[in-house]
LOGU-728994 format. One record per residue (C-alpha): residue number from 1; residue in three letters; x, y, z. Coordinates in steps of 0.001 Angstrom, whole numbers, plus 524288, in hexadecimal, padded with zeros to 5 digits. Layout:
LOGU-728994
R  num  residuo      x      y      z
R  NUM      ALA      X      Y      Z
...
This chain:
LOGU-728994
R  num  residuo      x      y      z
R    1      MET  DAC37  2F73E  5D7BF
R    2      ASN  DB625  300C1  5DCCD
R    3      LEU  DABD7  3076A  5E96A
R    4      LYS  DBABA  313D8  5E878
R    5      ASN  DAF12  31E0D  5E5FF
R    6      LYS  DA417  3192B  5E58D
R    7      ILE  D98FE  32220  5EBFD
R    8      ILE  D91D3  3189D  5F511
R    9      TRP  D8405  31914  5FD1C
R   10      ILE  D8108  30F59  6090A
R   11      THR  D739A  3112E  60EFC
R   12      GLY  D764B  30BCA  61DAD
R   13      ALA  D81C9  3106D  61E40
R   14      SER  D81AC  3145A  62DA6
R   15      SER  D83BD  30651  6328C
R   16      GLY  D85EE  2F895  63032
R   17      ILE  D8A7A  2F421  620B2
R   18      GLY  D8796  30363  61D73
R   19      LYS  D91AB  305FE  62671
R   20      SER  D9C29  2FD49  623E7
R   21      LEU  D98C0  30025  61712
R   22      ALA  D9AD8  30FB3  614D6
R   23      ILE  DA810  30B06  61C21
R   24      ALA  DADBB  2FF2E  615FF
R   25      LEU  DA8E9  3074B  60967
R   26      SER  DAEA6  316B6  60F49
R   27      LYS  DBE90  30E85  60BC9
R   28      LEU  DBB58  30D10  5FEAF
R   29      ASP  DBC6F  31B65  5FA87
R   30      THR  DADEF  31A9D  5F731
R   31      LYS  DA506  32771  5F9EE
R   32      LEU  D985B  3211C  60468
R   33      ILE  D8BA4  329D4  605CA
R   34      LEU  D869C  32286  611AD
R   35      SER  D7614  32181  6163F
R   36      SER  D6F10  31D60  62246
R   37      ARG  D64C3  322DF  62A7B
R   38      ASN  D6ECA  327B1  634CD
R   39      GLU  D760F  332D4  62EBB
R   40      SER  D8003  333CD  63C7E
R   41      THR  D83CC  325A1  639A3
R   42      LEU  D87F3  329D3  62CC9
R   43      ASN  D911F  333B7  63051
R   44      GLU  D95A4  328D1  638FB
R   45      VAL  D977D  31E08  62EFF
R   46      LYS  D9E26  32925  627A4
R   47      THR  DA833  32A04  6313B
R   48      LEU  DADE7  31C8E  6329B
R   49      CYS  DAEB1  31D06  622A9
R   50      GLU  DBB38  31F8B  61ADB
R   51      ASN  DBB2F  32DF6  61166
R   52      PRO  DAECF  333C8  618CC
R   53      GLU  DB02B  33D37  60EC1
R   54      THR  DA8E4  333C0  60492
R   55      ILE  D9EF4  330CE  60EFD
R   56      LYS  D90E8  336E8  60D8E
R   57      ILE  D8404  333E7  61602
R   58      LEU  D76EE  335FB  61340
R   59      PRO  D6C7D  3321A  61C73
R   60      LEU  D621A  32A29  61792
R   61      ASP  D56EE  3213A  61C5D
R   62      LEU  D5124  3164C  612D4
R   63      GLU  D45F2  314E5  616D4
R   64      ASP  D43F6  32592  61236
R   65      TYR  D4529  32004  606BC
R   66      SER  D3C60  32A89  5FDD0
R   67      LYS  D487D  3345D  60037
R   68      PHE  D52BD  32AA3  5F83F
R   69      ASP  D52F2  33330  5EA72
R   70      THR  D56B0  340F2  5F259
R   71      THR  D6049  33551  5FC48
R   72      VAL  D677F  331EE  5F093
R   73      SER  D686E  33DE9  5E8D0
R   74      GLU  D6FF2  342C2  5F688
R   75      ALA  D774F  33646  5F6B8
R   76      ILE  D7D51  33932  5E8BF
R   77      SER  D7E3E  34789  5EB8E
R   78      PHE  D8933  341D2  5F2DA
R   79      PHE  D9284  33D08  5E9CD
R   80      GLY  D8D31  33E8C  5DD67
R   81      LYS  D893B  330B0  5DB5E
R   82      ILE  D856A  324CA  5E17C
R   83      ASP  D8DFC  31902  5DE5C
R   84      ILE  D8790  30C36  5E7F8
R   85      LEU  D7CB9  30E21  5F0A0
R   86      VAL  D7DDF  3028E  5FBC2
R   87      ASN  D6F2C  30177  6007B
R   88      ASN  D74E8  2FD77  60F31
R   89      GLY  D67F3  303AA  616FE
R   90      GLY  D6114  2F9E6  61D8C
R   91      ILE  D59E7  2F46F  6288F
R   92      SER  D56A2  2E7DF  62DE1
R   93      GLN  D4BF9  2DF87  63696
R   94      ARG  D4CCF  2D60A  640E7
R   95      SER  D3C40  2D20F  643A0
R   96      LEU  D3466  2C663  63E4E
R   97      ALA  D2A7C  2CB7E  63287
R   98      VAL  D2023  2C928  63C5E
R   99      ASP  D239F  2D2AC  64655
R  100      THR  D25CA  2DBAD  63C27
R  101      ASP  D1EB2  2E739  63BD3
R  102      ILE  D1C3D  2ED54  62BEB
R  103      GLU  D2149  2FA92  62E08
R  104      VAL  D3192  2F272  630D2
R  105      ASP  D2E29  2EC0A  625A4
R  106      LYS  D2A9F  2F7AF  61E0E
R  107      ARG  D35F3  2FDC8  62632
R  108      ILE  D3F1D  2F49C  62146
R  109      MET  D3EA0  2F374  61174
R  110      ASP  D3C78  30385  6129E
R  111      ILE  D494E  304B5  61789
R  112      ASN  D511F  2F71F  60FC8
R  113      TYR  D4B80  2F840  60492
R  114      THR  D4347  304F3  5FF0E
R  115      GLY  D4CA4  30C67  604AD
R  116      THR  D56DA  30703  5FEC6
R  117      VAL  D4F95  303C4  5F337
R  118      ALA  D4B4A  31284  5F433
R  119      LEU  D5A71  31655  5F4CA
R  120      SER  D5C2C  30DEF  5E953
R  121      LYS  D53A0  3136A  5E131
R  122      ALA  D57F8  3220E  5E2F2
R  123      LEU  D6620  31DDB  5DFC0
R  124      LEU  D61FE  31606  5D4A3
R  125      PRO  D6319  320C7  5C84C
R  126      HIS  D6F36  325D1  5CEA0
R  127      PHE  D746A  317CD  5CAD0
R  128      ILE  D6E6F  31784  5BE56
R  129      SER  D71B6  323D7  5BB83
R  130      ASN  D8019  31F00  5BF25
R  131      ASN  D7E80  31247  5B6FA
R  132      SER  D86B3  30E2F  5C284
R  133      GLY  D823F  3084A  5D28B
R  134      HIS  D80AE  3028F  5DBFE
R  135      TYR  D77B2  2FDFF  5E63E
R  136      VAL  D7A47  2F609  5EFAD
R  137      ILE  D7139  2EE2D  5FD78
R  138      THR  D73D3  2EAC7  606B8
R  139      THR  D6753  2E08D  608F1
R  140      SER  D6AC2  2D50A  61132
R  141      VAL  D6AD8  2C621  6110E
R  142      VAL  D5D23  2C592  6171B
R  143      GLY  D5830  2CE8E  60746
R  144      LYS  D5C00  2BD71  6043B
R  145      VAL  D592B  2B600  61041
R  146      ALA  D4F54  2BB0E  617BF
R  147      THR  D4FE6  2B523  626CD
R  148      PRO  D4646  2B72C  63326
R  149      LEU  D45AF  2C723  63767
R  150      ARG  D49AB  2CC28  62C27
R  151      SER  D3E45  2CBFE  62388
R  152      SER  D3C3A  2DAA3  61F7A
R  153      TYR  D493C  2DD38  61FBA
R  154      SER  D4AD9  2D1FA  616E9
R  155      ALA  D410F  2D500  60E38
R  156      SER  D4598  2E17B  60CB0
R  157      LYS  D5391  2DC9F  60906
R  158      HIS  D4CD2  2D363  5FFB8
R  159      ALA  D47FE  2DD07  5F98D
R  160      LEU  D550B  2E561  5F6EE
R  161      HIS  D574C  2D819  5EE45
R  162      GLY  D4E7C  2DA12  5E6AB
R  163      PHE  D4FD2  2E77F  5E140
R  164      PHE  D5B26  2E974  5E338
R  165      ASP  D5D19  2DCCB  5D900
R  166      SER  D5360  2E3C4  5D317
R  167      LEU  D594E  2EFFB  5D0B4
R  168      ARG  D6606  2E9C0  5CD44
R  169      ALA  D60CB  2E44B  5C1FE
R  170      GLU  D5A62  2F2C6  5BF7A
R  171      THR  D66C5  2FB8C  5BF0A
R  172      HIS  D7164  2EE58  5BB00
R  173      LYS  D7254  2F7C9  5ADDF
R  174      HIS  D7392  303FF  5B4AC
R  175      ASN  D7E40  2FC1E  5BA34
R  176      ILE  D7A50  2FD2F  5C7C9
R  177      ASP  D806B  2F352  5CFC6
R  178      VAL  D7756  2EF0F  5DBF2
R  179      THR  D7D77  2E599  5E97D
R  180      LEU  D749A  2DF1B  5F339
R  181      VAL  D7CF4  2DD6E  5FF66
R  182      LEU  D76E4  2D2BE  60756
R  183      PRO  D7D00  2D362  615D7
R  184      GLY  D7A88  2C70B  61EEC
R  185      TYR  D7F34  2CAEA  62BD5
R  186      VAL  D85CE  2D833  62FA9
R  187      GLN  D8A1D  2DED9  63B09
R  188      THR  D82CF  2E908  63B79
R  189      ASN  D790A  2F05F  643C0
R  190      VAL  D6E5B  2EA5A  63918
R  191      SER  D6744  2E449  64394
R  192      MET  D6635  2EEDE  64E39
R  193      ASN  D608D  2F53B  642A0
R  194      ALA  D577B  2EAA9  63E22
R  195      LEU  D4753  2EE59  64027
R  196      THR  D3FC5  2E48B  6496C
R  197      GLY  D32B0  2E336  645B1
R  198      ASN  D2D8F  2EDED  64C51
R  199      GLY  D366D  2F88C  64571
R  200      THR  D3F37  2F998  651D9
R  201      LYS  D4D6C  2F73D  65239
R  202      GLN  D52CD  2E8C0  65605
R  203      ASN  D5E41  2EF0B  65B08
R  204      SER  D6725  2E1F5  65E56
R  205      MET  D71A2  2DBAA  6584B
R  206      ASP  D6E71  2CF27  65119
R  207      THR  D767C  2C3FC  6511E
R  208      ALA  D7873  2C0A4  64433
R  209      THR  D7B61  2CF68  63FDE
R  210      LYS  D84CD  2D052  64BA0
R  211      ASN  D8D11  2C618  6463C
R  212      GLY  D8A40  2C894  6379A
R  213      ILE  D980B  2CF5A  62F02
R  214      PRO  D9C03  2DCF5  63481
R  215      ALA  D95DC  2E60A  62CF5
R  216      ASP  DA3FD  2EBD3  6268F
R  217      VAL  DA8F2  2DF17  621C7
R  218      PHE  D9A9C  2DFF1  61AD2
R  219      ALA  D9C7C  2EAD4  61460
R  220      LYS  DA96D  2E742  60F5D
R  221      ARG  DA39B  2DBAD  60763
R  222      MET  D989F  2E35B  60601
R  223      ILE  DA1DD  2ED21  5FCE2
R  224      ARG  DA7ED  2E20B  5F536
R  225      ALA  D9943  2DEC7  5F2CD
R  226      ILE  D9658  2EC7B  5EAE6
R  227      LYS  DA48C  2EC5C  5E509
R  228      LYS  DA0C6  2DFA0  5E06A
R  229      ARG  D9203  2E552  5DBE6
R  230      LYS  D8CF2  2DA43  5E080
R  231      LYS  D7E66  2D808  5DE31
R  232      GLU  D7F66  2D08C  5EB76
R  233      VAL  D8542  2CD20  5F5A4
R  234      VAL  D82D1  2C592  60369
R  235      ILE  D8B67  2C780  60F01
R  236      GLY  D8A08  2C1CD  61AED
R  237      GLY  D8D7E  2B425  6228E
R  238      PHE  D8C7F  2A798  61F99
R  239      LYS  D7F48  2A4AF  62211
R  240      GLU  D7863  2B254  61C48
R  241      THR  D8320  2B03A  60F6A
R  242      GLY  D7DA8  2A273  60EDE
R  243      SER  D6E6E  2A4D6  61264
R  244      VAL  D6FE9  2AC8F  6058A
R  245      TYR  D71C6  2A063  5FE2D
R  246      LEU  D68B1  2982C  60504
R  247      LYS  D5E5F  2A1B2  60078
R  248      ARG  D611E  29F62  5F3CD
R  249      PHE  D65DA  29234  5F20A
R  250      PHE  D5E4F  28A85  5FCA5
R  251      PRO  D526C  294B0  60056
R  252      SER  D4B0F  289F8  608C2
R  253      LEU  D562E  28573  61317
R  254      LEU  D5990  29660  61335
R  255      ALA  D4929  29813  61911
R  256      LYS  D4A30  28BF8  62317
R  257      LEU  D5864  2911E  62729
R  258      VAL  D54F8  2A0D4  628D1
R  259      ARG  D479A  29BD3  6304F
R  260      ASN  D51B8  29887  63BC7
R  261      VAL  D5D74  2A4E5  638FC
R  262      ASN  D61E2  2AD48  64453
R  263      VAL  D5E26  2B8A5  63EAE
R  264      THR  D60B1  2C391  649DF
């Protein structure tokens, strides 16, 4: 797929993967809509992009999903249509299940799963009417391989796989593509912003995240997957990629390895 002149809406665009993806896509003659909760940071990202006159800012809070019909209408009004929605917004977790307040579990699911699904469903009639569209979802390797300290985060990512695999089958007749992107460790602030058991931010960088793939390198590989309309792609180091295959072919071995994995 040639992305030139494609209208691409990116959530979670103010930092990390979303920011790097916006910058990289701006070099491909695309038209972009950038969303996150922080409007000022989105405007900073816009200044780093090429052709900023073809970029619109649309603040969005994934927890406030009751208003998404209005949000989608506003997004469509910018350029007349949406070609690709990149569901990249989300939040991570760093806490044992036994130490995690149920309200924290709920908040992680509301942001990562319910908010993402609500936005995608609000846009779905537009894609069906156009007989085309492409959902790109940033999930995680833990959406396949659950690890310690990630119980609710992993559950939210597993849920996204279930929903969008089903949606892909339902909407195939409408020429709607679904690409699930599974990052391993990427150099972003995801661990800094991760919720602890009582709902506060961790405010520290995980060693594994610090040593992960640079976000700009990840974005280029993600764009290749989007262009190829991949159904699912794992983008990470050898250990993360290998764990997905172990899960499929040697689940008992993986279960033993995961017990002692260093996830910090």
